KEKE-3310 file (N, C-alpha, C; in steps of 0.2 Angstrom, whole numbers, plus 5000, padded with zeros to 4 digits):
npx = (4818:4825:4836:4836:4838:4835:4827:4829:4823:4830:4828:4835:4833:4845:4845:4846:4852:4848:4846:4832:4828:4823:4820:4821:4808:4808:4812:4823:4830:4848:4855:4866:4873:4874:4876:4866:4867:4850:4845:4854:4866:4883:4901:4905:4894:4891:4898:4895:4881:4886:4895:4884:4875:4884:4888:4875:4873:4882:4878:4865:4873:4878:4870:4864:4876:4874:4863:4864:4874:4887:4905:4913:4919:4924:4929:4942:4949:4953:4965:4974:4983:4978:4967:4973:4980:4968:4964:4972:4975:4961:4961:4970:4984:5001:5019:5020:5011:5012:5025:5023:5014:5023:5034:5028:5023:5037:5039:5031:5034:5034:5021:5006:4995:4985:4971:4969:4983:4990:4995:4998:5011:5015:5014:5023:5034:5035:5035:5051:5059:5056:5063:5078:5077:5074:5072:5067:5056:5049:5046:5039:5027:5025:5020:5009:4998:4996:4989:4979:4971:4969:4959:4948:4947:4943:4929:4925:4921:4927:4940:4938:4944:4959:4973:4984:4982:4985:4996:5008:5009:5018:5029:5027:5033:5041:5041:5054:5065:5074:5087:5084:5089:5094:5098:5108:5110:5122:5127:5113:5117:5131:5125:5118:5127:5130:5134:5118:5112:5102:5084:5078:5068:5068:5078:5072:5060:5065:5071:5061:5054:5063:5062:5049:5042:5035:5028:5033:5021:5016:5021:5025:5012:5008:4998:4997:4985:4985:4994:4993:4993:4997:4988:4996:4996:5000:5012:5016:5013:5012:5005:5004:4988:4981:4976:4983:4990:4991:4986:4974:4970:4966:4977:4983:4997:5011:5022:5041:5054:5063:5057:5047:5055:5061:5047:5044:5053:5053:5041:5044:5049:5042:5033:5041:5043:5031:5023:5008:5001:4993:5001:5016:5026:5026:5033:5036:5026:5015:5003:4999:4996:5008:5017:5029:5040:5044:5048:5058:5066:5068:5075:5086:5089:5091:5104:5115:5116:5120:5131:5140:5140:5149:5143:5136:5129:5120:5110:5103:5086:5073:5062:5071:5074:5062:5060:5075:5069:5062:5071:5079:5072:5070:5084:5087:5078:5074:5060:5054:5045:5043:5030:5025:5031:5026:5014:5017:5023:5011:5007:4997:4998:5007:5018:5023:5031:5040:5054:5060:5064:5072:5085:5086:5092:5101:5111:5113:5119:5129:5135:5140:5150:5159:5166:5180:5192:5199:5213:5210:5218:5222:5235:5249:5255:5268:5273:5280:5296)
npy = (5320:5320:5325:5327:5336:5330:5331:5322:5320:5315:5316:5326:5338:5333:5332:5322:5321:5315:5307:5310:5302:5304:5295:5290:5285:5277:5279:5281:5285:5289:5287:5300:5297:5310:5322:5337:5346:5355:5368:5375:5380:5376:5381:5369:5363:5368:5367:5351:5353:5361:5351:5341:5347:5348:5333:5330:5339:5330:5318:5322:5328:5316:5309:5316:5315:5303:5299:5308:5301:5305:5308:5310:5324:5326:5313:5313:5319:5312:5303:5292:5284:5280:5274:5264:5256:5252:5245:5235:5229:5221:5213:5195:5193:5197:5196:5201:5212:5222:5226:5232:5245:5249:5253:5263:5274:5277:5283:5292:5300:5314:5323:5324:5314:5311:5302:5309:5315:5305:5298:5291:5297:5297:5284:5279:5285:5281:5268:5269:5272:5263:5252:5255:5250:5237:5221:5217:5209:5208:5226:5221:5215:5224:5237:5229:5226:5239:5239:5232:5239:5251:5247:5242:5258:5261:5256:5259:5270:5281:5288:5289:5280:5266:5272:5264:5257:5267:5265:5258:5244:5237:5245:5240:5234:5215:5200:5195:5176:5170:5162:5153:5155:5140:5129:5117:5102:5101:5114:5118:5110:5116:5131:5127:5121:5133:5146:5154:5171:5178:5179:5163:5156:5162:5155:5141:5141:5145:5132:5123:5127:5124:5111:5107:5114:5127:5142:5158:5165:5156:5150:5157:5160:5149:5138:5128:5119:5116:5105:5089:5074:5056:5039:5027:5013:5007:5017:5033:5047:5064:5077:5093:5103:5115:5133:5137:5151:5164:5157:5152:5138:5122:5112:5099:5091:5078:5076:5077:5070:5076:5091:5087:5084:5097:5102:5097:5100:5114:5114:5109:5119:5128:5123:5123:5138:5142:5147:5153:5154:5152:5149:5142:5147:5160:5173:5178:5181:5187:5201:5211:5226:5233:5226:5224:5227:5219:5207:5211:5211:5197:5194:5203:5196:5182:5184:5188:5175:5167:5174:5172:5160:5158:5157:5164:5179:5190:5181:5179:5173:5172:5166:5159:5145:5139:5136:5128:5117:5113:5109:5099:5089:5083:5083:5070:5061:5048:5044:5056:5066:5082:5083:5079:5085:5099:5097:5097:5108:5113:5124:5126:5127:5115:5121:5133:5124:5121:5127:5122:5111:5117:5119:5107:5104:5110:5107:5092:5093:5102:5090:5081:5087:5087:5076:5066:5070:5064:5058:5060:5061:5056:5041:5037:5022:5016:5008:4993:4988)
npz = (5345:5362:5375:5391:5408:5422:5441:5454:5472:5484:5498:5513:5507:5497:5483:5467:5452:5432:5416:5405:5391:5375:5362:5343:5345:5359:5375:5387:5402:5409:5425:5435:5446:5452:5465:5474:5485:5486:5491:5496:5485:5485:5482:5478:5472:5464:5453:5450:5446:5435:5428:5426:5417:5408:5403:5398:5387:5379:5376:5368:5357:5353:5350:5339:5330:5327:5321:5308:5304:5304:5306:5324:5329:5340:5347:5338:5346:5357:5366:5359:5366:5378:5372:5365:5376:5382:5374:5373:5387:5386:5381:5380:5393:5386:5380:5369:5367:5378:5378:5363:5370:5378:5369:5361:5371:5373:5361:5358:5367:5380:5373:5370:5362:5351:5342:5331:5326:5321:5307:5291:5289:5302:5305:5297:5303:5317:5315:5307:5319:5328:5320:5325:5337:5340:5331:5315:5313:5326:5327:5317:5321:5333:5325:5320:5331:5333:5320:5323:5333:5328:5317:5327:5331:5323:5319:5330:5327:5328:5323:5302:5294:5293:5296:5293:5283:5270:5267:5256:5251:5247:5252:5266:5280:5280:5285:5292:5290:5301:5309:5323:5340:5346:5360:5364:5371:5378:5382:5387:5399:5402:5406:5419:5427:5430:5441:5446:5449:5452:5456:5459:5452:5441:5432:5436:5426:5415:5412:5413:5401:5392:5393:5388:5380:5380:5381:5384:5390:5394:5403:5412:5419:5422:5432:5448:5446:5434:5431:5430:5436:5432:5435:5424:5418:5431:5433:5438:5429:5421:5416:5406:5407:5400:5394:5380:5380:5369:5358:5362:5363:5369:5379:5381:5388:5386:5400:5399:5410:5414:5414:5425:5436:5441:5442:5453:5461:5463:5468:5482:5486:5486:5496:5509:5509:5511:5504:5499:5484:5467:5456:5450:5446:5455:5455:5444:5439:5428:5428:5422:5413:5414:5418:5408:5414:5422:5413:5408:5417:5418:5406:5406:5417:5412:5401:5405:5412:5403:5399:5410:5407:5397:5383:5369:5372:5370:5361:5369:5374:5383:5373:5367:5375:5371:5355:5357:5365:5352:5342:5350:5353:5338:5338:5346:5348:5341:5334:5333:5325:5314:5311:5323:5333:5329:5336:5350:5353:5350:5338:5323:5312:5304:5295:5301:5311:5301:5303:5311:5305:5297:5303:5309:5297:5293:5304:5300:5284:5292:5298:5288:5280:5290:5288:5284:5273:5258:5247:5232:5221:5206:5204:5195:5184:5183:5168:5165:5159)
capx = (4822:4826:4839:4832:4840:4830:4833:4825:4823:4831:4829:4839:4836:4849:4841:4851:4851:4847:4845:4827:4831:4818:4826:4819:4801:4809:4813:4825:4834:4850:4856:4871:4876:4878:4872:4869:4859:4847:4842:4861:4872:4889:4906:4904:4886:4887:4902:4891:4877:4890:4894:4879:4875:4889:4885:4868:4876:4887:4873:4863:4877:4883:4861:4862:4881:4872:4857:4866:4878:4894:4910:4911:4925:4928:4932:4948:4955:4955:4969:4973:4988:4975:4964:4977:4980:4963:4962:4976:4970:4954:4965:4974:4990:5007:5022:5021:5006:5015:5032:5022:5015:5031:5040:5022:5024:5041:5042:5027:5037:5027:5019:5000:4996:4977:4969:4970:4989:4990:4995:5001:5016:5015:5016:5032:5041:5035:5042:5059:5060:5056:5068:5081:5078:5071:5074:5060:5049:5045:5045:5031:5024:5022:5014:5002:4995:4994:4984:4972:4969:4968:4953:4945:4944:4936:4920:4919:4918:4935:4940:4935:4949:4967:4980:4992:4979:4986:5003:5009:5012:5029:5034:5026:5039:5040:5043:5061:5063:5078:5090:5081:5094:5093:5105:5109:5110:5126:5125:5108:5122:5133:5119:5114:5133:5133:5130:5110:5111:5094:5080:5079:5062:5067:5080:5071:5056:5067:5073:5056:5051:5068:5059:5040:5040:5029:5031:5033:5015:5012:5026:5022:5004:5005:4996:5000:4980:4985:4999:4990:4996:4987:4992:4995:4999:5005:5016:5013:5014:5013:5003:5001:4982:4980:4974:4988:4989:4992:4982:4970:4969:4965:4982:4984:5003:5013:5028:5046:5055:5067:5051:5045:5061:5060:5040:5045:5060:5050:5033:5046:5052:5035:5032:5047:5045:5026:5020:5001:5000:4990:5003:5016:5031:5023:5038:5037:5020:5013:4997:4995:5000:5013:5023:5034:5046:5047:5050:5063:5071:5069:5077:5092:5095:5094:5109:5121:5116:5124:5137:5144:5141:5152:5137:5134:5123:5119:5108:5099:5082:5067:5061:5078:5069:5057:5067:5080:5066:5060:5079:5085:5067:5069:5089:5089:5071:5073:5055:5050:5045:5041:5022:5024:5033:5022:5009:5020:5022:5004:5006:4993:4999:5015:5020:5023:5035:5048:5060:5065:5066:5080:5090:5090:5095:5109:5117:5114:5124:5139:5138:5141:5156:5165:5170:5188:5195:5205:5217:5207:5224:5225:5243:5251:5259:5274:5272:5287:5298)
capy = (5318:5325:5323:5332:5335:5330:5330:5316:5322:5309:5318:5330:5344:5334:5329:5316:5321:5309:5312:5309:5302:5303:5295:5283:5282:5277:5281:5278:5286:5288:5291:5300:5298:5316:5324:5343:5352:5357:5374:5380:5378:5378:5382:5362:5360:5371:5364:5347:5353:5362:5342:5336:5349:5347:5325:5329:5341:5326:5316:5326:5329:5308:5306:5320:5312:5295:5302:5309:5298:5308:5306:5315:5328:5328:5310:5312:5323:5310:5299:5285:5279:5278:5269:5256:5251:5249:5241:5226:5226:5218:5205:5191:5197:5193:5202:5206:5220:5224:5228:5235:5249:5251:5257:5266:5279:5280:5285:5299:5305:5317:5324:5319:5306:5311:5300:5314:5316:5297:5298:5288:5299:5296:5277:5278:5289:5276:5261:5270:5272:5255:5248:5256:5248:5234:5219:5218:5205:5213:5230:5220:5213:5230:5239:5222:5229:5244:5240:5231:5243:5259:5243:5245:5263:5261:5252:5263:5276:5287:5288:5287:5274:5266:5275:5261:5254:5268:5263:5256:5236:5237:5250:5238:5228:5209:5194:5189:5171:5170:5157:5153:5153:5134:5125:5111:5098:5103:5122:5117:5109:5126:5133:5121:5123:5140:5150:5159:5177:5182:5176:5155:5153:5164:5150:5136:5144:5146:5126:5119:5129:5120:5104:5108:5118:5132:5151:5163:5167:5151:5147:5164:5160:5141:5136:5121:5114:5114:5102:5085:5069:5052:5032:5023:5005:5007:5022:5041:5051:5070:5081:5098:5105:5122:5137:5144:5162:5167:5153:5151:5133:5118:5110:5091:5088:5074:5079:5074:5068:5082:5094:5083:5086:5106:5107:5095:5105:5122:5114:5106:5125:5134:5121:5126:5144:5142:5151:5149:5156:5148:5149:5140:5153:5168:5176:5180:5181:5194:5201:5218:5227:5237:5220:5223:5227:5211:5204:5216:5208:5192:5196:5203:5189:5176:5187:5188:5171:5166:5179:5171:5151:5158:5157:5169:5179:5194:5179:5176:5176:5169:5162:5152:5140:5134:5133:5122:5112:5108:5105:5094:5083:5082:5081:5067:5057:5044:5044:5063:5069:5088:5084:5075:5095:5105:5097:5096:5115:5117:5127:5128:5122:5110:5125:5135:5121:5121:5131:5117:5106:5119:5119:5102:5100:5115:5100:5086:5098:5102:5082:5075:5093:5087:5069:5068:5070:5058:5061:5059:5061:5049:5036:5035:5017:5014:5000:4987:4989)
capz = (5349:5367:5379:5396:5413:5428:5448:5457:5476:5489:5507:5518:5503:5492:5473:5462:5442:5429:5409:5403:5385:5370:5355:5339:5348:5360:5381:5394:5409:5412:5431:5435:5452:5454:5469:5476:5491:5483:5495:5496:5483:5484:5475:5474:5470:5456:5450:5451:5442:5429:5423:5424:5410:5400:5399:5395:5380:5374:5375:5364:5354:5351:5344:5334:5326:5326:5317:5303:5299:5305:5312:5328:5329:5347:5346:5335:5349:5362:5367:5356:5371:5383:5368:5366:5384:5387:5370:5375:5392:5389:5377:5385:5393:5382:5383:5364:5369:5383:5375:5360:5371:5379:5362:5359:5374:5374:5354:5359:5373:5385:5371:5370:5356:5349:5336:5324:5324:5318:5299:5287:5288:5306:5305:5294:5308:5320:5311:5309:5326:5334:5321:5327:5345:5339:5326:5310:5316:5334:5325:5313:5326:5338:5321:5318:5337:5334:5317:5325:5339:5326:5318:5333:5332:5315:5321:5336:5322:5331:5315:5298:5290:5298:5291:5292:5278:5263:5267:5250:5253:5246:5259:5271:5283:5280:5290:5289:5291:5305:5313:5330:5343:5352:5364:5363:5378:5382:5382:5395:5405:5405:5411:5425:5429:5430:5449:5445:5455:5453:5458:5456:5449:5432:5429:5435:5422:5408:5410:5411:5394:5388:5391:5389:5373:5383:5379:5393:5392:5395:5409:5419:5422:5425:5439:5450:5448:5427:5433:5430:5439:5432:5435:5420:5421:5435:5433:5438:5423:5424:5410:5408:5404:5399:5388:5378:5378:5360:5351:5365:5363:5377:5376:5385:5385:5393:5405:5400:5417:5415:5416:5431:5441:5439:5445:5459:5464:5462:5473:5487:5489:5488:5504:5512:5512:5516:5498:5496:5477:5465:5453:5450:5447:5458:5454:5437:5433:5424:5429:5420:5406:5419:5418:5407:5420:5425:5407:5408:5421:5415:5399:5409:5423:5408:5398:5412:5416:5398:5399:5413:5405:5393:5379:5367:5378:5365:5358:5375:5377:5384:5369:5362:5377:5366:5350:5362:5364:5349:5343:5356:5352:5332:5338:5350:5348:5334:5333:5334:5316:5313:5315:5332:5336:5330:5341:5356:5352:5350:5332:5322:5305:5304:5291:5306:5310:5295:5305:5317:5299:5294:5309:5308:5291:5292:5306:5296:5283:5295:5300:5282:5281:5294:5286:5284:5265:5254:5242:5224:5214:5202:5206:5188:5189:5178:5166:5166:5152)
cpx = (4825:4830:4840:4837:4837:4835:4826:4827:4824:4831:4837:4841:4842:4843:4849:4849:4851:4844:4839:4828:4825:4822:4823:4813:4803:4813:4816:4829:4841:4852:4863:4876:4877:4873:4873:4863:4856:4847:4847:4867:4878:4892:4904:4900:4886:4893:4898:4888:4879:4890:4890:4875:4876:4887:4880:4867:4879:4882:4869:4867:4879:4876:4863:4868:4879:4867:4859:4873:4886:4897:4913:4919:4928:4933:4941:4953:4955:4960:4971:4981:4984:4971:4967:4977:4974:4960:4965:4977:4963:4955:4968:4979:4995:5009:5023:5017:5009:5022:5028:5018:5017:5035:5032:5024:5031:5043:5036:5030:5032:5022:5012:4999:4990:4976:4971:4979:4992:4990:4998:5007:5021:5019:5024:5037:5039:5036:5049:5060:5059:5063:5075:5085:5076:5073:5069:5056:5046:5045:5037:5025:5017:5016:5009:4998:4993:4988:4978:4971:4966:4961:4948:4942:4940:4930:4920:4916:4922:4935:4939:4939:4954:4971:4987:4989:4982:4994:5004:5010:5018:5032:5032:5034:5035:5041:5048:5062:5073:5080:5088:5088:5091:5099:5104:5112:5114:5129:5120:5113:5127:5130:5118:5121:5134:5130:5123:5113:5106:5091:5078:5073:5062:5073:5076:5061:5057:5069:5066:5054:5055:5065:5052:5040:5036:5034:5031:5027:5013:5014:5023:5016:5001:5006:4996:4993:4981:4992:4995:4994:4993:4993:4991:4998:5004:5009:5014:5017:5010:5009:5002:4993:4982:4978:4979:4986:4987:4988:4975:4965:4969:4971:4980:4992:5009:5020:5036:5050:5060:5062:5051:5048:5060:5052:5040:5050:5057:5045:5039:5051:5048:5033:5035:5043:5037:5023:5013:5000:4995:4996:5011:5027:5027:5028:5038:5031:5020:5005:4993:5000:5008:5020:5027:5042:5050:5049:5057:5069:5072:5077:5085:5098:5097:5100:5115:5123:5122:5131:5144:5145:5144:5150:5135:5124:5118:5109:5102:5094:5078:5066:5064:5074:5064:5058:5071:5075:5065:5065:5080:5077:5070:5079:5094:5085:5072:5065:5051:5051:5044:5034:5021:5027:5030:5016:5010:5020:5015:5002:4999:4991:5005:5018:5025:5031:5042:5052:5064:5067:5074:5083:5094:5094:5104:5115:5118:5121:5131:5142:5143:5148:5162:5170:5177:5188:5198:5207:5215:5215:5225:5233:5243:5256:5264:5273:5279:5290:5301)
cpy = (5324:5321:5329:5332:5334:5328:5327:5319:5316:5308:5322:5336:5342:5330:5326:5319:5314:5313:5308:5308:5300:5299:5290:5282:5278:5280:5279:5284:5282:5291:5291:5300:5305:5319:5332:5343:5355:5369:5379:5376:5383:5377:5375:5359:5362:5368:5356:5346:5357:5355:5340:5341:5349:5338:5328:5333:5335:5324:5316:5326:5323:5308:5310:5317:5305:5294:5302:5306:5300:5304:5313:5317:5328:5321:5308:5314:5318:5303:5294:5281:5276:5275:5264:5252:5250:5242:5233:5225:5221:5212:5202:5193:5194:5198:5204:5214:5224:5230:5233:5246:5251:5256:5263:5274:5280:5284:5292:5301:5307:5323:5319:5317:5306:5308:5304:5316:5308:5299:5293:5290:5295:5286:5275:5279:5282:5271:5263:5269:5265:5251:5250:5254:5240:5229:5217:5216:5207:5219:5228:5219:5219:5233:5235:5226:5233:5246:5238:5235:5248:5252:5245:5251:5265:5260:5255:5272:5284:5288:5284:5281:5274:5268:5271:5257:5260:5267:5258:5249:5237:5241:5246:5233:5222:5206:5191:5183:5172:5165:5157:5151:5146:5131:5120:5107:5099:5110:5122:5117:5113:5129:5133:5120:5127:5144:5155:5164:5179:5176:5168:5153:5157:5156:5142:5137:5142:5137:5121:5121:5122:5114:5103:5112:5126:5138:5154:5165:5162:5149:5153:5163:5154:5141:5130:5115:5113:5106:5095:5078:5060:5045:5028:5018:5005:5012:5027:5044:5057:5073:5087:5102:5112:5126:5139:5152:5164:5162:5152:5143:5129:5115:5103:5090:5084:5079:5076:5075:5073:5089:5094:5085:5093:5106:5103:5099:5111:5118:5113:5112:5131:5130:5124:5132:5146:5147:5147:5155:5149:5145:5147:5142:5160:5176:5182:5182:5188:5195:5207:5221:5233:5231:5219:5225:5220:5206:5207:5212:5200:5189:5195:5199:5185:5179:5186:5182:5166:5170:5173:5160:5151:5155:5164:5174:5187:5190:5175:5178:5173:5160:5156:5147:5134:5132:5126:5116:5106:5106:5099:5088:5080:5078:5073:5061:5054:5043:5049:5065:5076:5086:5082:5082:5098:5102:5098:5102:5118:5121:5123:5123:5120:5116:5128:5132:5120:5122:5126:5114:5109:5119:5114:5100:5103:5107:5096:5088:5100:5093:5080:5082:5091:5079:5071:5069:5065:5063:5056:5059:5055:5048:5035:5028:5016:5008:4998:4987:4982)
cpz = (5356:5372:5386:5402:5417:5433:5450:5465:5481:5496:5507:5514:5499:5486:5468:5451:5438:5420:5407:5395:5379:5364:5349:5344:5356:5370:5385:5398:5410:5420:5431:5439:5453:5461:5474:5483:5487:5484:5496:5492:5484:5482:5472:5470:5464:5453:5446:5445:5435:5423:5422:5417:5404:5397:5395:5388:5377:5372:5369:5359:5348:5348:5339:5328:5324:5320:5311:5301:5300:5311:5320:5331:5337:5348:5347:5342:5358:5362:5365:5362:5375:5380:5368:5372:5385:5381:5371:5380:5394:5382:5382:5384:5389:5382:5375:5365:5374:5380:5369:5362:5375:5374:5363:5363:5374:5365:5355:5363:5379:5381:5370:5361:5354:5341:5331:5321:5322:5312:5298:5288:5296:5308:5301:5299:5315:5320:5309:5314:5330:5327:5321:5335:5343:5333:5321:5311:5322:5331:5320:5316:5331:5332:5318:5321:5334:5328:5319:5330:5334:5321:5319:5332:5325:5316:5325:5336:5327:5324:5309:5293:5296:5293:5287:5285:5270:5264:5260:5252:5252:5247:5264:5276:5282:5282:5287:5290:5296:5306:5320:5335:5347:5354:5366:5371:5384:5384:5387:5401:5407:5409:5416:5430:5432:5434:5444:5450:5456:5454:5456:5453:5441:5428:5429:5428:5413:5406:5409:5405:5388:5388:5392:5384:5376:5383:5384:5391:5395:5402:5414:5422:5422:5430:5441:5449:5438:5424:5435:5431:5438:5434:5429:5418:5425:5438:5430:5430:5423:5416:5410:5404:5405:5392:5384:5376:5371:5358:5356:5364:5367:5374:5382:5384:5390:5394:5402:5407:5419:5420:5424:5435:5442:5443:5451:5464:5466:5469:5481:5490:5491:5495:5508:5514:5511:5510:5498:5489:5473:5457:5453:5451:5449:5453:5450:5434:5431:5424:5428:5413:5408:5419:5415:5409:5420:5420:5406:5411:5422:5411:5401:5412:5417:5403:5402:5413:5409:5397:5402:5413:5397:5383:5376:5369:5374:5360:5363:5376:5377:5378:5364:5367:5372:5362:5354:5361:5357:5344:5343:5353:5345:5335:5339:5349:5339:5331:5333:5326:5317:5315:5322:5336:5336:5334:5346:5355:5353:5343:5329:5314:5305:5299:5299:5310:5309:5300:5308:5310:5299:5299:5309:5301:5291:5299:5303:5290:5285:5298:5294:5280:5283:5294:5283:5274:5265:5248:5236:5223:5211:5202:5200:5190:5183:5175:5165:5161:5151)
residu = (MET:GLY:VAL:TYR:LEU:ARG:GLU:LYS:LYS:ILE:GLY:ASN:ASN:GLN:VAL:SER:PHE:TYR:LEU:ASP:ILE:TYR:HIS:ASN:LYS:THR:ARG:TRP:TYR:GLU:PHE:LEU:GLU:ILE:ARG:ILE:ASN:LYS:THR:LYS:LEU:ASN:ALA:ASP:ASP:LYS:GLU:LYS:LYS:ARG:LEU:ALA:GLN:GLU:ILE:ARG:SER:LYS:ARG:GLU:HIS:GLU:LEU:ILE:VAL:GLN:ASP:ASN:GLY:LEU:THR:ASP:LYS:ARG:LYS:LYS:LEU:ALA:SER:PHE:ILE:ASP:PHE:PHE:GLU:ASN:PHE:ILE:SER:GLN:LYS:LYS:HIS:ASN:SER:ARG:ASN:THR:SER:ALA:LEU:TYR:ARG:LEU:LYS:LEU:PHE:ALA:GLY:LYS:GLU:PRO:LEU:PRO:PHE:ILE:LYS:ILE:THR:THR:LEU:TRP:MET:LYS:ASP:PHE:GLU:ARG:TYR:LEU:LEU:LYS:HIS:VAL:THR:VAL:ASN:SER:ALA:LEU:ASN:TYR:LEU:LEU:THR:VAL:ASN:SER:ALA:LEU:ASN:GLU:ALA:VAL:ARG:ARG:LYS:ILE:ILE:PRO:SER:ASN:PRO:TRP:HIS:ASP:VAL:PRO:LYS:GLY:GLU:ARG:LEU:LYS:LYS:GLN:ASP:ILE:PHE:ARG:THR:ALA:TYR:SER:LEU:GLU:ASP:LEU:GLN:LYS:LEU:VAL:ASN:THR:PRO:PHE:LYS:TYR:ASN:GLU:GLN:ILE:LYS:GLN:ALA:PHE:LEU:MET:SER:CYS:PHE:SER:GLY:LEU:ARG:TRP:SER:ASP:VAL:ASN:GLN:LEU:ARG:TRP:ASP:GLU:ILE:ILE:VAL:LYS:SER:ILE:ASN:GLY:GLU:LYS:GLU:TYR:PHE:ILE:TYR:PHE:GLU:GLN:GLU:LYS:THR:GLU:LYS:ILE:GLU:TYR:LEU:PRO:MET:SER:ASP:GLN:ALA:ILE:GLU:ILE:ILE:GLU:GLU:ARG:ARG:ARG:LYS:ALA:LYS:LYS:ASP:ASP:GLU:HIS:SER:ASP:TYR:VAL:PHE:PRO:PHE:ILE:ARG:GLU:SER:SER:PRO:GLN:SER:ILE:ARG:CYS:TRP:GLN:LYS:VAL:ARG:TYR:ALA:LEU:LYS:LYS:TRP:ALA:ALA:LEU:ALA:LYS:LEU:ASP:SER:THR:LYS:MET:HIS:PHE:HIS:ALA:SER:ARG:HIS:SER:PHE:ALA:CYS:ASN:ILE:LEU:GLU:ASN:SER:PRO:ASP:ALA:ASP:ILE:TYR:THR:VAL:SER:LYS:LEU:LEU:GLY:HIS:LYS:SER:VAL:VAL:THR:THR:GLN:ILE:TYR:ALA:GLN:VAL:ARG:ASP:GLN:LYS:LYS:ALA:ALA:ALA:VAL:LYS:SER:LEU:PRO:SER:LEU:ASN:LEU:LYS:LEU:VAL:HIS:ILE:LYS:LYS:ALA:SER)
# end
């Protein structure tokens, strides 16, 4: 095995550095894109040459570690936050990943967070921090995202094992069944009747989800070319043809009349404002992990809107629109069942949709209990003497 630093003449007294590597009976070259003036070495050239020699040493070190099945201790000193940010950037963008990164940075603060610092105790401390700021289910989701990144670090031989695996299963957070906030048609009408003081696209996107069931991650990425209009039996029918951000499944969903009205209103506004965006709601489109700010602005605007409409603003969040869609379908369509709603929501399993059946059962129970009561005391009739 050998790693040698070579020079290649490129004219004007300049040379370019490259590595000549021989390993496991194979030879290859790695060009470093580092150039210096060979005849007159100034301070900058000397620093470049030092860097080239450092890279040569690093490559040799990596091959030695690889040949001997060792763990490179230097990798443990690398920043986990940088690794995590790169890890989620390679995945399809969604608000859960960006929120996990946001909370991770807040927890770490200004102190560096190398891999070597992430232990089982650190994971438990991070969990306690999350529980002070978010719900149990959100904390669990963030921990699972961090867990996935740590598994990837193990695969890349940055760390020997995932510290989260050493947390006893009995001590790990468990997903909680929660009552999903869902707005009735009357509630939605209150919102519509309430002035919206922020960008109109936030309101339109929320109502669009209320009448289509699209997730936030799908609504903010919705493109105009995903709105398909067909003529069926002489009637115009609208469909949404898109790849779900969360499940990566291709969906072909029919649009309700209300969703169509929202889309056409948005189209007219875009044309009037001479917009040239491929996206239906460009104002709220998330384009990078830093888009957590966009999500926060949307959440803030929705809560203020709910408060003005005299609805419980603490329970208002964008995902309430998706819950509202499911519950209103079940409540108002006599032909709808759990299986149909499951398909409309794009769930992989009908089990995921069962929560909405529980919501409907609660409303049924409330309806039954609203029946007036009779006086069931026995009436004693006196016998004639």
